N, C-alpha and C positions, 0 to 999 in steps of 0.2 A: 414487601415483595417488590415494590416499584423501584426503590433505590438499588436493591440487589440486582434487579433486571438491567438497570442502566449500567451498573458496574460490570456486569457480565458482558454486555454488548460493547462497552468501552474497552475492556480488556481483550476481548476477541478482535476488536477492530485494530488494536495496536499490533496484533500478530497477523491476522488475515481477514480481509474484507468479505471474502466469500463465505466465511463462517459466521461473521458477526450479523449480517443482514438476516439470514434465515433464523438465527437465534432470537433476534429482536422480534421477528414476525411470530415465532413460536411462543414467545413470552407476551405476546399481544400488546406490544408497545405501539404508539401511534407512528405511522410511517415518517412523519417529519422528525419526530424524536429519534427514530432509528437512524435516519440519514445524518442528523447532527451528531448523535453520540458515536456512530460508527466512524464518521469523518474525524471527530476529535480524537478518538482512539488511534486511528491510523496516522494522524499528524503527530501525535506523541511518539508513536513507534518510529516514525521517520526521524523526528528530532533526536530521539535517544541514539539511534544508529549514527546520525550525522554528527552529533556532538562527541560521542565516544569514538567514532570511526577514525578521526584524525590521529588520535593517540594510538589506536590499534594499528593503523596504517603505518605510522612511524616506527612502531615496534617491529612490524613485519618487514619493513624496508631494511631495518638494521640486521634482522636475522637472515634475510635473503641476499644481503650484500649489495643493496642499493637498486635492485630491479624495480622500476617504477610501477608496473602493473602486470597483471596476469594476461596471458594470451587468450583472447576469447575464441569460441568456436567459429566456424566459417559463417554460419547463419547469424550469429550475434554480431560478428564483425561487420557483416553486410548492413544490418540494421543500424549499428553504431555509426558506420561511415556515412550512411544515407541520412539518418534523422538526428543523430547526436544525442545530447543531453535531454532535449525536449522530447524526442521520441521515446527514450527510455523512461523518462519521468511520467509520460502519459500512458504508456503501455504496461509498465512493470506492476503497478498496483492491481491490474486486472489479470495479468498473466502469471506472474511469479510471486506477487506479494510486495507490498511497499518496503518493508524492512530489508528483505533480500535484494530488491532492486536498488535500494540506496547503498547497501554494502557492495553490490556489484559495480555500480557506477563509481563508487570511491576507489575500488580496486583497479578500475580501468582508467583512473586518472582524471575523472570529471571534476571541474571546479565545484567546491562544496556548496557555495551560495546558489549557483545556478541549479545544481542538482536538487537541493532542498526546495527551491522554488517550484521546479517542474514536478517533483514528486508530490508536493502539496496540492498543486493543481490536479494532478492525476488522481490523488486520493479523494479530493472533493468530488470530481466528475464521476468516478467509479462508485463512490458511496451513494450519490444521487441516482445514478443509473441503475445500480443493483437494487436499491430500495424501490424504485419505481417499477422495475421489472418484477420483483417479488410481490409487490402489492397488487399489481395488475393481474399477475398469475393467480393469486389467491382469490381475487374478485371473480376471475373467470371460472375457477373451480367451484366457488360457491354458487355462481349463477347456473352452472350445469347441474349441480346437486339439487337445486330447488325447482 
């Protein structure tokens, strides 16, 4: 069951950190193992999108006639203008998910290496923060129940 639990948390981490951490807690994994496995899955998700994204972006550019990026919404344009790639990389794993944030950054014309760096930092910080919050929440609930 332990290897299956790690694979589940890893796979969920590649898609969405918000789901992977509670799953790890429900499967009774150690909090450090949850944070590491979730972060590893999230990093793999970011790398998959980052590596395949250039090919997909080139294909989309050919189809759209060379338009370099999509026009973001007003709120996203404000965040993008103010905080750039670093802001997107740090906030996206928490707000919209790391893979979607990576794809969004690539469609907005972010340099791939900078985007992958900041997404990786965001995934690591969010994995640690969500695991810490979930673990402390469970400890609090358990202390109230006893």
